TORDREN-38299 format. One record per atom (N, C-alpha, C, O): residue in one letter; z, x, y. Coordinates in steps of 0.1 Angstrom, whole numbers, padded with zeros to 4 digits, always signed. Layout:
N
AZXY...
// end
This chain:
307
M+2129+0771+0495M+2126+0779+0483M+2115+0772+0475M+2105+0778+0470Q+2116+0759+0473Q+2106+0751+0465Q+2093+0752+0472Q+2082+0752+0466L+2093+0752+0486L+2081+0752+0493L+2073+0765+0491L+2061+0766+0490K+2081+0776+0490K+2075+0790+0487K+2068+0790+0474K+2057+0795+0473F+2074+0784+0464F+2068+0784+0450F+2055+0776+0451F+2045+0779+0444I+2055+0765+0458I+2043+0757+0459I+2031+0765+0466I+2020+0764+0462I+2035+0772+0477I+2025+0780+0484I+2019+0791+0475I+2007+0793+0475V+2028+0798+0467V+2024+0809+0458V+2015+0803+0448V+2005+0809+0444A+2018+0792+0442A+2010+0785+0432A+1996+0782+0437A+1986+0783+0430L+1995+0777+0450L+1982+0774+0455L+1974+0786+0458L+1962+0785+0457L+1980+0797+0462L+1973+0809+0466L+1969+0818+0454L+1960+0827+0455L+1977+0817+0443L+1975+0826+0431L+1961+0827+0426L+1957+0838+0423P+1953+0816+0425P+1940+0817+0420P+1931+0826+0428P+1921+0832+0423F+1934+0827+0441F+1925+0835+0450F+1928+0850+0448F+1919+0858+0452F+1939+0854+0443F+1943+0868+0441F+1942+0872+0426F+1944+0884+0423T+1938+0863+0418T+1937+0867+0403T+1924+0874+0401T+1913+0869+0405V+1925+0886+0395V+1913+0894+0392V+1906+0888+0379V+1912+0887+0369C+1893+0884+0381C+1886+0878+0370C+1882+0889+0360C+1874+0898+0364S+1886+0889+0348S+1882+0899+0338S+1868+0897+0334S+1863+0886+0334S+1861+0908+0329S+1847+0907+0325S+1845+0913+0312S+1853+0921+0307L+1834+0910+0306L+1829+0916+0294L+1817+0925+0296L+1808+0921+0304R+1817+0936+0290R+1805+0945+0291R+1796+0943+0279R+1801+0944+0267L+1784+0940+0280L+1775+0937+0269L+1765+0949+0268L+1760+0954+0279L+1762+0953+0256L+1751+0963+0253L+1740+0956+0247L+1741+0950+0236A+1728+0957+0253A+1716+0951+0248A+1706+0962+0244A+1703+0970+0253L+1701+0961+0232L+1690+0970+0229L+1677+0962+0231L+1676+0951+0227V+1668+0968+0238V+1656+0961+0242V+1643+0968+0239V+1643+0980+0237R+1632+0960+0238R+1619+0966+0236R+1610+0960+0247R+1612+0949+0252Y+1600+0968+0251Y+1591+0963+0261Y+1578+0971+0261Y+1577+0982+0256N+1568+0964+0266N+1555+0970+0268N+1554+0976+0282N+1554+0969+0292G+1555+0989+0282G+1556+0996+0295G+1544+0995+0305G+1546+0997+0317S+1532+0991+0299S+1521+0990+0308S+1522+0979+0318S+1515+0979+0328A+1531+0970+0316A+1533+0959+0325A+1544+0961+0336A+1546+0952+0344F+1550+0973+0335F+1561+0976+0344F+1559+0989+0352F+1552+0997+0347R+1566+0990+0363R+1565+1002+0372R+1578+1010+0370R+1584+1014+0379G+1581+1013+0357G+1592+1021+0354G+1605+1013+0351G+1604+1000+0350V+1616+1019+0349V+1629+1013+0346V+1637+1009+0358V+1641+0998+0360Q+1639+1019+0366Q+1648+1017+0378Q+1641+1008+0388Q+1629+1007+0389R+1649+1000+0396R+1644+0991+0406R+1637+1000+0416R+1642+1010+0420N+1625+0995+0421N+1617+1002+0430N+1610+0993+0439N+1608+0981+0436F+1606+0998+0451F+1600+0989+0461F+1587+0995+0466F+1586+1007+0467A+1578+0986+0470A+1566+0990+0476A+1568+0994+0490A+1578+0992+0496A+1557+0999+0496A+1558+1003+0510A+1561+0992+0520A+1567+0994+0530D+1557+0980+0516D+1559+0968+0525D+1573+0962+0522D+1576+0951+0528G+1581+0968+0514G+1594+0963+0511G+1595+0953+0500G+1607+0950+0496S+1584+0949+0494S+1585+0940+0483S+1589+0947+0470S+1586+0959+0468E+1597+0941+0461E+1602+0947+0449E+1591+0948+0439E+1584+0938+0436L+1589+0959+0432L+1580+0961+0422L+1586+0956+0409L+1598+0954+0407R+1577+0953+0399R+1582+0948+0386R+1587+0960+0378R+1579+0968+0373T+1600+0960+0376T+1606+0971+0368T+1614+0965+0357T+1617+0953+0357I+1619+0973+0347I+1627+0968+0336I+1640+0963+0341I+1644+0951+0338I+1647+0971+0348I+1661+0966+0353I+1659+0955+0363I+1667+0945+0362G+1650+0955+0372G+1648+0944+0381G+1645+0931+0374G+1651+0921+0378T+1636+0931+0365T+1632+0919+0357T+1644+0914+0349T+1647+0902+0349F+1651+0923+0342F+1662+0920+0333F+1673+0913+0342F+1679+0903+0338A+1677+0920+0353A+1688+0915+0361A+1684+0902+0368A+1693+0893+0368E+1672+0900+0372E+1668+0888+0379E+1669+0876+0369E+1673+0865+0372S+1664+0879+0357S+1664+0868+0347S+1678+0864+0342S+1680+0852+0341V+1686+0874+0340V+1700+0871+0335V+1708+0864+0346V+1715+0855+0344S+1707+0869+0359S+1714+0864+0370S+1710+0850+0374S+1718+0843+0380A+1698+0846+0370A+1694+0832+0372A+1702+0822+0364A+1704+0811+0368E+1707+0827+0353E+1716+0819+0344E+1730+0821+0347E+1738+0811+0347V+1734+0833+0349V+1748+0837+0352V+1749+0845+0365V+1746+0857+0365E+1751+0838+0375E+1750+0844+0389E+1760+0856+0390E+1757+0865+0398A+1771+0856+0383A+1781+0866+0385A+1778+0878+0376A+1786+0888+0377A+1767+0878+0369A+1764+0890+0361A+1761+0902+0370A+1755+0900+0381K+1765+0914+0366K+1764+0926+0375K+1764+0939+0367K+1765+0939+0355N+1762+0950+0375N+1763+0963+0369N+1752+0965+0358N+1755+0971+0347F+1740+0962+0361F+1729+0964+0351F+1725+0978+0352F+1722+0984+0362R+1725+0984+0340R+1722+0999+0339R+1715+1002+0326R+1718+0997+0315A+1705+1011+0327A+1697+1015+0315A+1701+1029+0311A+1705+1037+0319A+1699+1032+0298A+1703+1045+0293A+1692+1056+0297A+1696+1067+0299S+1680+1052+0296S+1669+1061+0299S+1659+1056+0309S+1655+1045+0309R+1656+1064+0319R+1647+1060+0330R+1633+1064+0326R+1627+1074+0332T+1627+1056+0317T+1613+1059+0313T+1604+1056+0325T+1606+1048+0333D+1593+1064+0325D+1583+1063+0336D+1575+1050+0335D+1575+1044+0324A+1568+1047+0346A+1558+1036+0345A+1548+1038+0334A+1542+1049+0333G+1546+1028+0326G+1536+1029+0315G+1542+1032+0302G+1536+1030+0291V+1554+1038+0301V+1561+1042+0289V+1567+1029+0283V+1574+1022+0290S+1565+1028+0270S+1571+1016+0263S+1584+1020+0256S+1588+1032+0255A+1591+1010+0250A+1603+1013+0243A+1605+1002+0232A+1601+0990+0233I+1611+1006+0221I+1616+0997+0211I+1631+0999+0209I+1637+0992+0200G+1637+1008+0216G+1651+1011+0215G+1658+1015+0227G+1668+1023+0227Q+1654+1009+0239Q+1660+1012+0251Q+1674+1004+0251Q+1675+0994+0244A+1684+1010+0258A+1697+1004+0259A+1700+1000+0273A+1699+1008+0282I+1705+0988+0275I+1709+0983+0288I+1723+0976+0287I+1726+0968+0278T+1732+0980+0297T+1745+0973+0297T+1746+0965+0310T+1739+0968+0320F+1754+0954+0309F+1757+0946+0321F+1770+0939+0318F+1774+0937+0307D+1776+0934+0329D+1789+0928+0329D+1787+0913+0332D+1780+0909+0341I+1795+0904+0325I+1795+0890+0328I+1810+0886+0327I+1818+0892+0321P+1813+0875+0335P+1827+0870+0334P+1832+0866+0320P+1824+0860+0313E+1844+0870+0317E+1849+0866+0304E+1850+0851+0303E+1854+0844+0312G+1846+0846+0291G+1846+0832+0289G+1832+0826+0291G+1830+0814+0289T+1822+0834+0296T+1809+0829+0297T+1803+0827+0283T+1801+0836+0276N+1799+0815+0280N+1794+0812+0267N+1779+0811+0266N+1773+0808+0255R+1772+0813+0277R+1758+0810+0278R+1750+0823+0273R+1738+0821+0271L+1756+0834+0272L+1749+0847+0268L+1756+0853+0257L+1759+0865+0257T+1758+0846+0246T+1765+0851+0235T+1756+0857+0224T+1761+0862+0214S+1743+0856+0225S+1734+0861+0215S+1721+0866+0221S+1718+0863+0232S+1714+0874+0213S+1701+0880+0218S+1691+0868+0220S+1683+0869+0229E+1692+0858+0212E+1683+0846+0214E+1685+0840+0227E+1676+0835+0234A+1698+0839+0231A+1701+0832+0244A+1696+0841+0256A+1690+0835+0265V+1697+0854+0255V+1691+0862+0265V+1676+0862+0265V+1670+0862+0276N+1670+0863+0254N+1656+0863+0253N+1649+0850+0258N+1638+0850+0263A+1657+0839+0258A+1652+0827+0263A+1650+0828+0279A+1642+0820+0285L+1657+0837+0285L+1656+0839+0299L+1645+0850+0303L+1641+0850+0314L+1642+0858+0293L+1633+0870+0296L+1618+0867+0293L+1615+0858+0286P+1609+0875+0300P+1595+0873+0297P+1592+0879+0283P+1600+0887+0278S+1581+0876+0278S+1577+0880+0264S+1575+0895+0263S+1576+0900+0251D+1572+0902+0273D+1570+0916+0272D+1582+0924+0275D+1582+0936+0276L+1594+0918+0276L+1607+0924+0277L+1617+0916+0269L+1621+0905+0273Q+1621+0920+0257Q+1629+0912+0248Q+1641+0920+0242Q+1640+0933+0240V+1652+0913+0240V+1664+0919+0234V+1663+0919+0219V+1659+0908+0213T+1666+0930+0212T+1666+0930+0197T+1680+0929+0192T+1682+0925+0180S+1690+0933+0200S+1704+0931+0195S+1713+0930+0208S+1710+0936+0218L+1725+0924+0206L+1734+0922+0217L+1748+0923+0212L+1751+0916+0202E+1757+0931+0218E+1770+0932+0214E+1780+0935+0225E+1775+0940+0236V+1792+0932+0223V+1803+0935+0233V+1808+0949+0231V+1810+0953+0220V+1809+0957+0242V+1814+0970+0241V+1826+0972+0250V+1829+0963+0257A+1832+0984+0249A+1844+0986+0257A+1840+0985+0272A+1829+0988+0276E+1850+0981+0280E+1848+0979+0294E+1843+0992+0301E+1836+0992+0311D+1848+1004+0296D+1844+1017+0302D+1832+1023+0295D+1829+1035+0297F+1825+1016+0286F+1813+1022+0279F+1803+1026+0289F+1799+1018+0298N+1798+1039+0288N+1788+1044+0297N+1775+1045+0289N+1774+1054+0280V+1765+1037+0292V+1753+1037+0285V+1745+1050+0286V+1736+1053+0277V+1747+1057+0297V+1739+1069+0299V+1744+1081+0290V+1736+1089+0286K+1757+1081+0286K+1763+1092+0278K+1760+1089+0263K+1769+1084+0256C+1749+1093+0259C+1745+1092+0245C+1745+1105+0238C+1746+1116+0244R+1745+1105+0224R+1744+1118+0217R+1730+1123+0217R+1728+1135+0219W+1720+1115+0214W+1706+1119+0215W+1697+1108+0216W+1700+1096+0214K+1684+1111+0220K+1674+1101+0221K+1662+1106+0213K+1660+1118+0210R+1654+1096+0208R+1642+1099+0200R+1630+1092+0207R+1630+1080+0210Y+1620+1100+0209Y+1607+1095+0214Y+1596+1098+0204Y+1597+1107+0196R+1585+1091+0205R+1573+1094+0197R+1561+1093+0207R+1560+1085+0216Y+1552+1102+0204Y+1539+1102+0212Y+1527+1102+0203Y+1527+1110+0193L+1518+1093+0205L+1506+1092+0196L+1496+1102+0202L+1489+1099+0212L+1494+1113+0194L+1485+1123+0198L+1471+1120+0194L+1461+1124+0201R+1469+1113+0183R+1456+1110+0178R+1457+1096+0172R+1465+1094+0163E+1448+1087+0176E+1449+1073+0171E+1442+1072+0157E+1447+1064+0149E+1432+1079+0154E+1425+1078+0141E+1420+1091+0137E+1418+1101+0145A+1416+1092+0124A+1412+1105+0118A+1398+1108+0124A+1390+1100+0128Q+1395+1121+0124Q+1382+1126+0128Q+1378+1137+0118Q+1386+1144+0112E+1365+1138+0116E+1360+1148+0107E+1362+1163+0112E+1363+1165+0124K+1363+1172+0103K+1365+1186+0107K+1352+1191+0113K+1341+1188+0107G+1353+1197+0124G+1341+1202+0131G+1338+1195+0143G+1347+1188+0149A+1326+1195+0148A+1322+1189+0161A+1321+1174+0159A+1310+1168+0158A+1332+1167+0158A+1333+1152+0156A+1332+1145+0169A+1337+1149+0179E+1325+1133+0169E+1325+1125+0181E+1338+1117+0182E+1343+1111+0173V+1344+1118+0194V+1357+1112+0196V+1355+1103+0208V+1349+1107+0218E+1361+1091+0208E+1359+1081+0219E+1373+1076+0223E+1383+1079+0217G+1372+1069+0234G+1384+1062+0239G+1395+1071+0244G+1392+1082+0250E+1408+1067+0242E+1419+1074+0247E+1420+1088+0241E+1425+1098+0248D+1417+1090+0228D+1417+1103+0222D+1408+1113+0230D+1413+1124+0232A+1396+1109+0233A+1387+1117+0240A+1392+1120+0254A+1391+1132+0259S+1398+1111+0260S+1403+1113+0274S+1414+1123+0274S+1414+1132+0283M+1423+1122+0264M+1434+1132+0264M+1429+1146+0260M+1434+1156+0266M+1419+1147+0252M+1414+1160+0248M+1406+1166+0260M+1407+1178+0262R+1399+1158+0267R+1393+1163+0280R+1403+1168+0289R+1401+1178+0296K+1414+1162+0290K+1425+1166+0299K+1430+1179+0295K+1433+1188+0303C+1432+1182+0282C+1436+1195+0277C+1426+1206+0280C+1430+1217+0284I+1414+1203+0278I+1403+1213+0281I+1403+1216+0296I+1402+1228+0299S+1403+1206+0304S+1403+1208+0319S+1415+1216+0323S+1414+1225+0331H+1427+1214+0317H+1439+1221+0320H+1438+1235+0316H+1442+1244+0323A+1432+1238+0304A+1431+1251+0299A+1421+1259+0308A+1423+1271+0310L+1410+1253+0313L+1401+1260+0321L+1407+1263+0335L+1404+1274+0340R+1415+1254+0340R+1422+1257+0353R+1431+1269+0351R+1432+1278+0360G+1438+1270+0340G+1447+1281+0337G+1439+1294+0336G+1443+1305+0341K+1427+1293+0329K+1419+1305+0328K+1414+1310+0341K+1413+1322+0343R+1410+1300+0350R+1405+1304+0363R+1416+1311+0371R+1413+1321+0378K+1428+1306+0370K+1439+1313+0377K+1441+1327+0372K+1443+1336+0380E+1440+1329+0359E+1441+1342+0353E+1430+1351+0359E+1432+1363+0362E+1418+1346+0359E+1406+1354+0364E+1408+1357+0379E+1405+1368+0383E+1413+1348+0387E+1416+1351+0401E+1426+1361+0403E+1426+1369+0412A+1436+1361+0394A+1447+1371+0395A+1441+1385+0392A+1445+1395+0398T+1432+1386+0382T+1426+1399+0378T+1415+1403+0388T+1412+1415+0389D+1409+1392+0394D+1398+1394+0403D+1387+1403+0397D+1382+1413+0404D+1382+1399+0385D+1372+1407+0379D+1358+1401+0382D+1348+1406+0376G+1357+1391+0391G+1344+1386+0395G+1339+1375+0385G+1329+1368+0389K+1345+1373+0374K+1340+1364+0364K+1347+1350+0366K+1359+1350+0370R+1340+1340+0365R+1345+1326+0367R+1341+1317+0355R+1329+1317+0351S+1351+1309+0350S+1348+1300+0340S+1341+1288+0346S+1345+1283+0356R+1331+1283+0339R+1323+1271+0344R+1328+1259+0337R+1329+1258+0325R+1331+1248+0344R+1335+1236+0338R+1322+1228+0334R+1312+1227+0341K+1323+1222+0322K+1311+1215+0317K+1317+1202+0310K+1328+1202+0305R+1308+1192+0309R+1312+1179+0303R+1312+1181+0288R+1303+1186+0282V+1323+1177+0282V+1325+1178+0268V+1323+1165+0261V+1328+1154+0265K+1314+1165+0251K+1310+1152+0244K+1316+1152+0230K+1318+1141+0224S+1320+1163+0224S+1325+1164+0211S+1336+1174+0210S+1337+1183+0218F+1345+1172+0200F+1357+1181+0199F+1359+1185+0185F+1355+1179+0175P+1366+1197+0183P+1369+1202+0170P+1380+1193+0164P+1388+1187+0171G+1381+1193+0151G+1392+1187+0144G+1405+1194+0148G+1405+1206+0151L+1416+1187+0147L+1429+1193+0151L+1435+1202+0140L+1434+1198+0128D+1440+1213+0144D+1447+1222+0134D+1462+1218+0133D+1470+1222+0141L+1464+1209+0123L+1478+1203+0122L+1488+1213+0119L+1500+1212+0123E+1485+1223+0111E+1495+1234+0108E+1499+1241+0120E+1511+1244+0122A+1489+1245+0129A+1493+1252+0141A+1502+1243+0150A+1511+1248+0157M+1499+1230+0150M+1507+1221+0158M+1521+1220+0152M+1531+1219+0160R+1523+1220+0139R+1536+1219+0133R+1544+1232+0136R+1556+1231+0139I+1537+1243+0136I+1544+1256+0140I+1549+1255+0154I+1560+1259+0157S+1540+1250+0163S+1544+1249+0177S+1556+1240+0179S+1565+1243+0187A+1555+1228+0172A+1566+1219+0173A+1580+1225+0168A+1590+1222+0174S+1579+1233+0158S+1591+1239+0152S+1598+1249+0162S+1610+1251+0163L+1589+1255+0171L+1594+1264+0181L+1602+1257+0192L+1610+1264+0198V+1599+1245+0194V+1606+1237+0204V+1621+1234+0200V+1629+1232+0209E+1623+1233+0187E+1636+1229+0182E+1647+1240+0186E+1644+1252+0187G+1659+1235+0189G+1670+1244+0193G+1673+1242+0208G+1668+1234+0215K+1682+1251+0212K+1686+1250+0226K+1678+1260+0235K+1678+1272+0232H+1671+1255+0245H+1662+1263+0253H+1663+1258+0268H+1668+1248+0271D+1657+1267+0276D+1655+1263+0290D+1641+1258+0291D+1631+1265+0290F+1640+1245+0294F+1627+1238+0294F+1622+1237+0309F+1614+1228+0312A+1625+1246+0317A+1621+1246+0331A+1605+1246+0332A+1600+1240+0341R+1598+1253+0323R+1584+1253+0323R+1578+1240+0317R+1565+1239+0317F+1586+1231+0313F+1581+1219+0307F+1585+1206+0315F+1588+1196+0309Q+1587+1208+0327Q+1590+1196+0336Q+1581+1195+0348Q+1575+1205+0352A+1579+1183+0352A+1571+1180+0364A+1579+1180+0377A+1592+1178+0376K+1573+1182+0388K+1580+1182+0401K+1584+1168+0403K+1578+1158+0400G+1596+1166+0410G+1601+1153+0414G+1613+1148+0406G+1618+1138+0409G+1617+1155+0395G+1628+1151+0388G+1641+1155+0395G+1642+1163+0404D+1652+1148+0391D+1665+1150+0398D+1676+1153+0388D+1688+1153+0391Q+1672+1157+0376Q+1682+1161+0366Q+1689+1175+0370Q+1683+1183+0376K+1701+1176+0366K+1708+1188+0368K+1706+1198+0357K+1709+1195+0345G+1701+1210+0361G+1699+1220+0350G+1686+1217+0342G+1681+1206+0342S+1681+1227+0335S+1669+1225+0327S+1671+1229+0312S+1662+1230+0305V+1684+1232+0308V+1686+1236+0294V+1689+1223+0286V+1698+1215+0290R+1682+1222+0276R+1683+1210+0267R+1683+1215+0252R+1678+1225+0249T+1689+1207+0243T+1689+1209+0229T+1680+1199+0222T+1682+1187+0223I+1670+1204+0215I+1661+1196+0207I+1665+1197+0192I+1664+1208+0187Y+1669+1186+0187Y+1673+1186+0173Y+1662+1184+0163Y+1663+1188+0151R+1651+1178+0167R+1640+1176+0158R+1627+1175+0166R+1627+1168+0177C+1617+1182+0162C+1604+1181+0168C+1593+1183+0157C+1592+1194+0152E+1587+1173+0153E+1578+1173+0142E+1565+1166+0144E+1564+1157+0153I+1555+1170+0137I+1542+1164+0137I+1541+1155+0124I+1543+1160+0113E+1537+1143+0125E+1536+1134+0114E+1522+1127+0114E+1517+1124+0125E+1516+1125+0103E+1504+1118+0102E+1506+1103+0098E+1515+1100+0089T+1499+1094+0104T+1500+1080+0100T+1490+1077+0089T+1481+1085+0086G+1491+1065+0084G+1483+1061+0073G+1468+1060+0077G+1459+1063+0068G+1465+1057+0089G+1451+1056+0093G+1445+1069+0098G+1434+1070+0104G+1452+1080+0096G+1447+1093+0100G+1452+1097+0114G+1447+1107+0120G+1460+1089+0120G+1466+1092+0133G+1476+1103+0133G+1481+1107+0122V+1479+1109+0144V+1489+1120+0145V+1500+1117+0155V+1497+1113+0167L+1512+1118+0151L+1524+1115+0160L+1532+1127+0162L+1533+1136+0153L+1537+1128+0174L+1548+1138+0177L+1561+1130+0178L+1562+1121+0186L+1571+1134+0170L+1584+1129+0170L+1594+1139+0176L+1593+1151+0171I+1602+1135+0185I+1611+1145+0191I+1624+1139+0195I+1625+1128+0201E+1635+1145+0190E+1649+1141+0193E+1656+1152+0200E+1655+1163+0197G+1664+1148+0210G+1671+1157+0218G+1683+1151+0226G+1684+1139+0227D+1691+1160+0231D+1703+1155+0238D+1699+1150+0253D+1708+1145+0260G+1687+1153+0257G+1682+1149+0270G+1669+1155+0272G+1664+1164+0266F+1662+1149+0282F+1648+1153+0285F+1646+1154+0300F+1651+1145+0308L+1639+1164+0305L+1636+1165+0319L+1624+1156+0323L+1618+1149+0314Y+1621+1156+0336Y+1611+1147+0341Y+1597+1150+0335Y+1592+1161+0336K+1592+1140+0327K+1579+1141+0320K+1578+1152+0310K+1568+1157+0306M+1590+1157+0305M+1591+1168+0296M+1584+1165+0283M+1576+1173+0277V+1586+1153+0277V+1580+1150+0264V+1565+1149+0265V+1558+1154+0257R+1560+1144+0276R+1545+1143+0278R+1539+1157+0280R+1527+1159+0276I+1546+1166+0286I+1541+1180+0288I+1541+1187+0275I+1532+1195+0271L+1552+1185+0267L+1553+1191+0254L+1542+1186+0245L+1535+1193+0237A+1539+1173+0246A+1528+1167+0238A+1515+1173+0242A+1507+1176+0233G+1512+1175+0255G+1500+1181+0259G+1499+1196+0255G+1488+1200+0251S+1510+1203+0254S+1510+1217+0250S+1507+1218+0235S+1499+1226+0231I+1513+1209+0227I+1511+1210+0212I+1497+1205+0209I+1491+1210+0200L+1492+1195+0216L+1478+1191+0214L+1468+1202+0217L+1458+1204+0210S+1471+1209+0228S+1462+1220+0232S+1462+1231+0221S+1452+1237+0219V+1473+1233+0215V+1474+1243+0204V+1465+1238+0192V+1458+1245+0186G+1466+1225+0189G+1459+1219+0178G+1444+1220+0180G+1436+1220+0171M+1440+1219+0193M+1426+1220+0197M+1421+1234+0198M+1409+1237+0199G+1429+1244+0196G+1425+1258+0197G+1424+1264+0211G+1419+1274+0213L+1429+1256+0221L+1429+1260+0235L+1441+1269+0238L+1440+1277+0247R+1452+1268+0231R+1464+1276+0232R+1468+1281+0219R+1463+1276+0208E+1478+1290+0219E+1484+1294+0206E+1498+1291+0206E+1504+1289+0217A+1504+1290+0194A+1518+1286+0194A+1527+1296+0201A+1537+1292+0207V+1523+1309+0202V+1531+1319+0209V+1531+1316+0224V+1541+1320+0230D+1522+1308+0229D+1522+1305+0243D+1534+1296+0246D+1540+1297+0257I+1537+1287+0237I+1548+1278+0239I+1561+1286+0238I+1571+1283+0246K+1562+1295+0229K+1574+1304+0228K+1576+1312+0240K+1587+1313+0245R+1565+1317+0246R+1566+1325+0258R+1571+1317+0270R+1579+1321+0278A+1566+1304+0270A+1571+1295+0281A+1586+1292+0280A+1593+1291+0290L+1590+1290+0267L+1604+1288+0265L+1613+1300+0268L+1624+1299+0273D+1607+1312+0266D+1614+1324+0269D+1612+1328+0283D+1617+1339+0288D+1605+1320+0291D+1602+1323+0305D+1594+1336+0307D+1596+1343+0317D+1585+1339+0297D+1578+1352+0298D+1564+1349+0302D+1554+1353+0296I+1563+1342+0314I+1550+1339+0320I+1550+1343+0334I+1559+1340+0342D+1539+1349+0339D+1537+1353+0353D+1532+1341+0361D+1526+1332+0355G+1536+1341+0373G+1530+1331+0383G+1540+1319+0384G+1550+1318+0378E+1536+1310+0394E+1544+1299+0397E+1539+1287+0390E+1528+1286+0385G+1547+1276+0390G+1544+1263+0384G+1540+1265+0369G+1528+1262+0366G+1549+1270+0361G+1546+1275+0348G+1539+1265+0339G+1534+1269+0328T+1539+1252+0342T+1532+1242+0333T+1518+1245+0331T+1512+1241+0321V+1511+1252+0340V+1497+1256+0338V+1495+1265+0326V+1484+1266+0321A+1506+1272+0322A+1504+1281+0311A+1507+1275+0298A+1504+1281+0288V+1511+1262+0297V+1513+1256+0284V+1503+1244+0282V+1493+1247+0276G+1506+1233+0287G+1496+1222+0285G+1498+1211+0296G+1507+1212+0304P+1488+1202+0296P+1488+1191+0306P+1499+1180+0304P+1504+1179+0293T+1501+1172+0314T+1510+1161+0312T+1501+1149+0307T+1493+1144+0315L+1503+1145+0295L+1495+1135+0289L+1499+1121+0295L+1510+1120+0300P+1490+1111+0294P+1493+1098+0299P+1506+1091+0293P+1509+1094+0282P+1512+1083+0301P+1525+1076+0296P+1522+1065+0286P+1532+1062+0279E+1510+1060+0285E+1508+1047+0277E+1511+1049+0262E+1514+1040+0255R+1510+1062+0257R+1512+1064+0243R+1526+1069+0240R+1529+1073+0228L+1534+1069+0250L+1548+1074+0247L+1557+1062+0245L+1557+1052+0253V+1566+1063+0235V+1575+1052+0232V+1589+1058+0230V+1591+1067+0222L+1599+1052+0236L+1613+1055+0234L+1617+1047+0221L+1618+1035+0222E+1620+1054+0211E+1623+1047+0198E+1638+1044+0196E+1641+1033+0191H+1647+1053+0199H+1661+1051+0195H+1670+1060+0204H+1667+1070+0209I+1682+1054+0206I+1692+1061+0214I+1705+1060+0205I+1710+1050+0201E+1711+1072+0202E+1722+1073+0193E+1735+1075+0202E+1735+1084+0210Y+1745+1067+0198Y+1758+1069+0206Y+1769+1073+0196Y+1781+1075+0200
// end
């Protein structure tokens, strides 16, 4: 009998389940240096630099048993964040990752933790109440009328004009009236109609089917989302921001909404076009051509996730 107790005592550590702690880290990063959030691989099999890949590799170098790294929002390559949420598990009793400072010491400067806390073991970082994004539609003020615009502002405006011309050509081809719009190089742009943009943004608020405001390639289930806030704000330097909060977003949805609202501000579209797209009152396939272009990811920032 005594021998049995000795054997059990020797084997017990091998059958003991090691309990773990789930940590919630709020992080900020410069998206231009990463190829998105989820781990991704190049054609040759090499791993690309991503948010989760970099975070997991850095933390695991210090705590090898760290696991279950998961992000709340799968932002695209180029999109930045000041309020992304990442959870991961470490063995209970690990004292090396007890503060954001300790984790930041392991991370590169373009990916940093702003807060760190222990959450329930079954906490699901994906199941949030709402998320808030901001998109910089205009970096600096411009004069009313044919103002010279340079840099990224000009690039985005040209994108809106090109998108509107493509849509017009499709309409002309559908009517087959023989007339064709000619594309020309644009050197100057009108000032933005901020009031029209605010009206357009207000139409986005509420529960809608955003099927016309998503890009191909997404894997979300369904296209109905609720937008709690969609507003146009001016910055101190004359810049223009789009702020949008919702219970979820489709693939590239915020960037398409930003392009649609900017197109209205430029006079290329009307606010009613956005309403028609939300009401699915548009003829033809690939409805995004009827609203606005997908603006670049570099000016999009994930600001906050509410639980």
